[in-house]
Each structure stands twice: as structure tokens, then as C-alpha cells.
PDB file with SEQRES, HELIX, SHEET and CRYST1 records, atoms N, CA, C and O in Angstrom:
SEQRES   1 A   31  MET GLY LEU PHE ARG SER PHE VAL ASP ARG LEU VAL GLY          
SEQRES   2 A   31  TRP VAL ILE GLU GLN LEU GLY HIS MET GLY SER GLN THR          
SEQRES   3 A   31  GLY TRP ASN SER GLN                                          
HELIX    1 AA1 GLY A    2  THR A   26  1                                  25    
CRYST1    1.000    1.000    1.000  90.00  90.00  90.00 P 1           1          
ATOM      1  N   MET A   1      12.786 142.408-161.905  1.00  0.00           N  
ATOM      2  CA  MET A   1      13.437 141.991-160.706  1.00  0.00           C  
ATOM      3  C   MET A   1      12.654 142.704-159.444  1.00  0.00           C  
ATOM      4  O   MET A   1      12.679 142.227-158.309  1.00  0.00           O  
ATOM      5  N   GLY A   2      12.025 143.792-159.763  1.00  0.00           N  
ATOM      6  CA  GLY A   2      11.290 144.485-158.665  1.00  0.00           C  
ATOM      7  C   GLY A   2      10.197 143.590-158.085  1.00  0.00           C  
ATOM      8  O   GLY A   2       9.991 143.581-156.872  1.00  0.00           O  
ATOM      9  N   LEU A   3       9.508 142.851-158.915  1.00  0.00           N  
ATOM     10  CA  LEU A   3       8.434 141.968-158.471  1.00  0.00           C  
ATOM     11  C   LEU A   3       8.955 140.939-157.522  1.00  0.00           C  
ATOM     12  O   LEU A   3       8.359 140.707-156.470  1.00  0.00           O  
ATOM     13  N   PHE A   4      10.107 140.283-157.881  1.00  0.00           N  
ATOM     14  CA  PHE A   4      10.735 139.251-157.102  1.00  0.00           C  
ATOM     15  C   PHE A   4      11.113 139.869-155.713  1.00  0.00           C  
ATOM     16  O   PHE A   4      10.843 139.291-154.660  1.00  0.00           O  
ATOM     17  N   ARG A   5      11.752 141.077-155.771  1.00  0.00           N  
ATOM     18  CA  ARG A   5      12.208 141.672-154.510  1.00  0.00           C  
ATOM     19  C   ARG A   5      10.993 141.995-153.634  1.00  0.00           C  
ATOM     20  O   ARG A   5      11.086 141.898-152.410  1.00  0.00           O  
ATOM     21  N   SER A   6       9.862 142.376-154.227  1.00  0.00           N  
ATOM     22  CA  SER A   6       8.628 142.668-153.437  1.00  0.00           C  
ATOM     23  C   SER A   6       8.172 141.400-152.761  1.00  0.00           C  
ATOM     24  O   SER A   6       7.781 141.390-151.594  1.00  0.00           O  
ATOM     25  N   PHE A   7       8.235 140.303-153.549  1.00  0.00           N  
ATOM     26  CA  PHE A   7       7.708 138.991-153.028  1.00  0.00           C  
ATOM     27  C   PHE A   7       8.627 138.576-151.832  1.00  0.00           C  
ATOM     28  O   PHE A   7       8.156 138.109-150.795  1.00  0.00           O  
ATOM     29  N   VAL A   8       9.938 138.770-152.031  1.00  0.00           N  
ATOM     30  CA  VAL A   8      10.913 138.360-151.026  1.00  0.00           C  
ATOM     31  C   VAL A   8      10.709 139.147-149.713  1.00  0.00           C  
ATOM     32  O   VAL A   8      10.722 138.600-148.610  1.00  0.00           O  
ATOM     33  N   ASP A   9      10.516 140.483-149.909  1.00  0.00           N  
ATOM     34  CA  ASP A   9      10.291 141.360-148.685  1.00  0.00           C  
ATOM     35  C   ASP A   9       9.019 140.902-148.043  1.00  0.00           C  
ATOM     36  O   ASP A   9       8.995 140.826-146.815  1.00  0.00           O  
ATOM     37  N   ARG A  10       7.994 140.600-148.721  1.00  0.00           N  
ATOM     38  CA  ARG A  10       6.751 140.132-148.085  1.00  0.00           C  
ATOM     39  C   ARG A  10       6.897 138.783-147.401  1.00  0.00           C  
ATOM     40  O   ARG A  10       6.321 138.559-146.337  1.00  0.00           O  
ATOM     41  N   LEU A  11       7.677 137.870-148.016  1.00  0.00           N  
ATOM     42  CA  LEU A  11       7.902 136.579-147.384  1.00  0.00           C  
ATOM     43  C   LEU A  11       8.705 136.723-146.114  1.00  0.00           C  
ATOM     44  O   LEU A  11       8.394 136.109-145.094  1.00  0.00           O  
ATOM     45  N   VAL A  12       9.774 137.564-146.187  1.00  0.00           N  
ATOM     46  CA  VAL A  12      10.624 137.755-144.987  1.00  0.00           C  
ATOM     47  C   VAL A  12       9.802 138.373-143.944  1.00  0.00           C  
ATOM     48  O   VAL A  12       9.916 137.947-142.794  1.00  0.00           O  
ATOM     49  N   GLY A  13       8.965 139.352-144.212  1.00  0.00           N  
ATOM     50  CA  GLY A  13       8.154 139.986-143.207  1.00  0.00           C  
ATOM     51  C   GLY A  13       7.107 138.971-142.583  1.00  0.00           C  
ATOM     52  O   GLY A  13       6.754 139.070-141.408  1.00  0.00           O  
ATOM     53  N   TRP A  14       6.641 138.009-143.421  1.00  0.00           N  
ATOM     54  CA  TRP A  14       5.678 137.039-142.888  1.00  0.00           C  
ATOM     55  C   TRP A  14       6.462 136.089-141.930  1.00  0.00           C  
ATOM     56  O   TRP A  14       5.958 135.725-140.867  1.00  0.00           O  
ATOM     57  N   VAL A  15       7.650 135.713-142.310  1.00  0.00           N  
ATOM     58  CA  VAL A  15       8.412 134.815-141.422  1.00  0.00           C  
ATOM     59  C   VAL A  15       8.777 135.448-140.153  1.00  0.00           C  
ATOM     60  O   VAL A  15       8.658 134.805-139.110  1.00  0.00           O  
ATOM     61  N   ILE A  16       9.230 136.708-140.151  1.00  0.00           N  
ATOM     62  CA  ILE A  16       9.536 137.441-138.944  1.00  0.00           C  
ATOM     63  C   ILE A  16       8.316 137.557-138.094  1.00  0.00           C  
ATOM     64  O   ILE A  16       8.417 137.447-136.872  1.00  0.00           O  
ATOM     65  N   GLU A  17       7.130 137.781-138.693  1.00  0.00           N  
ATOM     66  CA  GLU A  17       5.901 137.869-137.957  1.00  0.00           C  
ATOM     67  C   GLU A  17       5.601 136.541-137.231  1.00  0.00           C  
ATOM     68  O   GLU A  17       5.211 136.525-136.063  1.00  0.00           O  
ATOM     69  N   GLN A  18       5.787 135.481-137.931  1.00  0.00           N  
ATOM     70  CA  GLN A  18       5.488 134.134-137.379  1.00  0.00           C  
ATOM     71  C   GLN A  18       6.480 133.851-136.237  1.00  0.00           C  
ATOM     72  O   GLN A  18       6.107 133.317-135.193  1.00  0.00           O  
ATOM     73  N   LEU A  19       7.739 134.220-136.458  1.00  0.00           N  
ATOM     74  CA  LEU A  19       8.710 134.006-135.368  1.00  0.00           C  
ATOM     75  C   LEU A  19       8.397 134.893-134.171  1.00  0.00           C  
ATOM     76  O   LEU A  19       8.638 134.504-133.028  1.00  0.00           O  
ATOM     77  N   GLY A  20       7.858 136.089-134.427  1.00  0.00           N  
ATOM     78  CA  GLY A  20       7.492 136.979-133.321  1.00  0.00           C  
ATOM     79  C   GLY A  20       6.361 136.371-132.537  1.00  0.00           C  
ATOM     80  O   GLY A  20       6.376 136.437-131.308  1.00  0.00           O  
ATOM     81  N   HIS A  21       5.372 135.777-133.192  1.00  0.00           N  
ATOM     82  CA  HIS A  21       4.279 135.144-132.514  1.00  0.00           C  
ATOM     83  C   HIS A  21       4.769 134.013-131.647  1.00  0.00           C  
ATOM     84  O   HIS A  21       4.415 133.909-130.473  1.00  0.00           O  
ATOM     85  N   MET A  22       5.575 133.178-132.229  1.00  0.00           N  
ATOM     86  CA  MET A  22       6.071 131.978-131.497  1.00  0.00           C  
ATOM     87  C   MET A  22       6.930 132.498-130.313  1.00  0.00           C  
ATOM     88  O   MET A  22       6.839 131.968-129.205  1.00  0.00           O  
ATOM     89  N   GLY A  23       7.743 133.511-130.547  1.00  0.00           N  
ATOM     90  CA  GLY A  23       8.615 133.988-129.488  1.00  0.00           C  
ATOM     91  C   GLY A  23       7.765 134.536-128.354  1.00  0.00           C  
ATOM     92  O   GLY A  23       8.085 134.299-127.189  1.00  0.00           O  
ATOM     93  N   SER A  24       6.675 135.274-128.659  1.00  0.00           N  
ATOM     94  CA  SER A  24       5.889 135.920-127.630  1.00  0.00           C  
ATOM     95  C   SER A  24       5.185 134.810-126.812  1.00  0.00           C  
ATOM     96  O   SER A  24       4.952 135.020-125.622  1.00  0.00           O  
ATOM     97  N   GLN A  25       4.818 133.582-127.419  1.00  0.00           N  
ATOM     98  CA  GLN A  25       4.223 132.546-126.726  1.00  0.00           C  
ATOM     99  C   GLN A  25       5.220 131.821-125.794  1.00  0.00           C  
ATOM    100  O   GLN A  25       4.846 131.376-124.709  1.00  0.00           O  
ATOM    101  N   THR A  26       6.471 131.710-126.224  1.00  0.00           N  
ATOM    102  CA  THR A  26       7.417 130.934-125.424  1.00  0.00           C  
ATOM    103  C   THR A  26       8.270 131.845-124.576  1.00  0.00           C  
ATOM    104  O   THR A  26       9.106 131.384-123.798  1.00  0.00           O  
ATOM    105  N   GLY A  27       8.058 133.142-124.726  1.00  0.00           N  
ATOM    106  CA  GLY A  27       8.879 134.119-123.926  1.00  0.00           C  
ATOM    107  C   GLY A  27      10.294 134.267-124.488  1.00  0.00           C  
ATOM    108  O   GLY A  27      11.161 134.814-123.807  1.00  0.00           O  
ATOM    109  N   TRP A  28      10.565 133.771-125.772  1.00  0.00           N  
ATOM    110  CA  TRP A  28      11.895 133.832-126.290  1.00  0.00           C  
ATOM    111  C   TRP A  28      12.132 135.287-126.804  1.00  0.00           C  
ATOM    112  O   TRP A  28      13.268 135.758-126.748  1.00  0.00           O  
ATOM    113  N   ASN A  29      11.139 135.978-127.279  1.00  0.00           N  
ATOM    114  CA  ASN A  29      11.252 137.300-127.897  1.00  0.00           C  
ATOM    115  C   ASN A  29      11.259 138.257-126.715  1.00  0.00           C  
ATOM    116  O   ASN A  29      10.267 138.355-125.993  1.00  0.00           O  
ATOM    117  N   SER A  30      12.369 138.968-126.508  1.00  0.00           N  
ATOM    118  CA  SER A  30      12.523 139.940-125.343  1.00  0.00           C  
ATOM    119  C   SER A  30      11.919 141.271-125.676  1.00  0.00           C  
ATOM    120  O   SER A  30      11.831 142.126-124.794  1.00  0.00           O  
ATOM    121  N   GLN A  31      11.492 141.502-126.917  1.00  0.00           N  
ATOM    122  CA  GLN A  31      10.802 142.681-127.271  1.00  0.00           C  
ATOM    123  C   GLN A  31       9.384 142.684-126.901  1.00  0.00           C  
ATOM    124  O   GLN A  31       8.680 143.660-127.159  1.00  0.00           O  
TER     125      GLN A  31                                                      
END                                                                             
């Protein structure tokens, strides 16, 4: 189960990173 959790954490981190890039381009991300 640890390997699956590691994969999920990596996937979630990648998605958040992509959303952050799109947000910075559109001005949606206030951070």
C-alpha cells in the first residue's frame, strides 16, 4: 500500500503544480 500512496502523493503534487502554473498565467492563483 505504501507504493500506491507514494504514487498518489506524486500525482496529486503534479496536478497541483499544473494548476499553479495555469493559475499564475490567468491570474487566478492569488498566491
